[in-house]
N, C-alpha and C positions, 0 to 999 in steps of 0.2 A: 504494500500500500504506500502510495507517495504522500508526501507532506502537503497540507493545504497551502495555497499560495501565501496567506498571511504569516505562515510559519517559515517560509523560505528566507534565507539570510538577506537577499537583496530585493525582496518583493516590493518594498517601498522606495526603491532607488530611482531617482530621475536619471535621464541620460547624461546630464551635466554632472560633473563631480561635485559632491556636497561636502563642505567642511564645517564642523562644529567649532565655533569660536568660544573661548573661555571667558568667564567672568561671573561674578556673584551679585551684580547689580546692573541696572540699565547703563550706568556710566562706564563701568569696567567692560561690559560687553561691547558697548559702542566703541570704546578705545581699541579693543581687540579686533573688531570688525574693520575699523578704519585702517589700522596698521596692516592687516592682512590684505585688504583691498588695494592699498597703495603698493605693497610688495608685489602682488599679482599683476597689477597694471604695469609696473616697471619691467616685469618679465614678459610683457606682451599678451597677457591673459585678459579676458573680458569677464570680470566678476559681476555677480548679481547678489542682491541682499534680501533676505527674508528675516524680519524681526518683529517683535511685539511693538505696539505703539509707543511705549515708554522709551524704548531704545531708538526707534526710528526718529523720535523727536530730537535726539541728540546727534543725529548723523546729517552731515552736509553732503548732498549728492555730488557736488563738485570734488570734495575731498575723497569720497568713496568710489568715484568713477561710475556711479550707478544710482538711480533713483530707487531707494529701498521700497520693498513691498511691505505694507503694514498688515500684519496678521490679526490685529485686534489687541485689546488690552490684556495684560498679564493677569488681570483679575477676572477675565472671562475666557477661560481655556476652552470652553465649548466653541466659541467663535474662532479662536486660534485653530482648533482642530478642523473646523469646517473650511478655513482659508488656507491651510497648509499646502495641500496638494495642488489646489488651484494656483497658488502662488508659485509653486515649483514649475507648473506647466506654463504660466505666464513668463517666467524668467527664461525658460527654454525657448519660448516663441520669440523672445527678444534676442536670442542667439548668444546667451552667456556661456562661457566655458566652465565656470565654477560658481556654485551657489554657496554663499556664506550665510550661516544662521547660528543659532545658539540653543542650548538646552533650556527646558522649562523647569519650573519648580518641581522637585522630586516627591510629589505627593498627589494622590488622586489621579485625575485625568493627565496631569503632568507626567506621571510615570509612563503611561501608555504612549504619550507623544514622544517622550525621550527614547522609548524603545523603537518607535518608527524612525525617528531621526538617526539613531545609531545604526539601524539597518540600512538606511539610505546612504549613510556616510561610509559604509564599508567599502574597502578596495575590492573591485570585482576579481582581481587576480588572486585574492585571498579566500574567496568563497568557493564552495565545491559544487 
């Protein structure tokens, strides 16, 4: 019997590479995303950004080389969950090479979102 699609390591992965940026507050996450976006742009990459509203408010699209996609407020993870994959598809339609995003609070629905983000961020060469 084969595993159901949601149990596969890369089931939630977009075609663009996904990187989880670190931070424990909107400000530290925004700093991490900003630095990574600038680094990727210097390397000739085209980064896209998915973030919660509180982090998006701290990001300047000119500095990040991309208009961030607002997933919704961190206090409303149901909305974030509804917007997550639509946001990934929108960034891919924009032609980004890499999607920069971040983990959610590690409780309740945030745990499920983090599982999906971790699966999407896995290196395809490492999965079986």
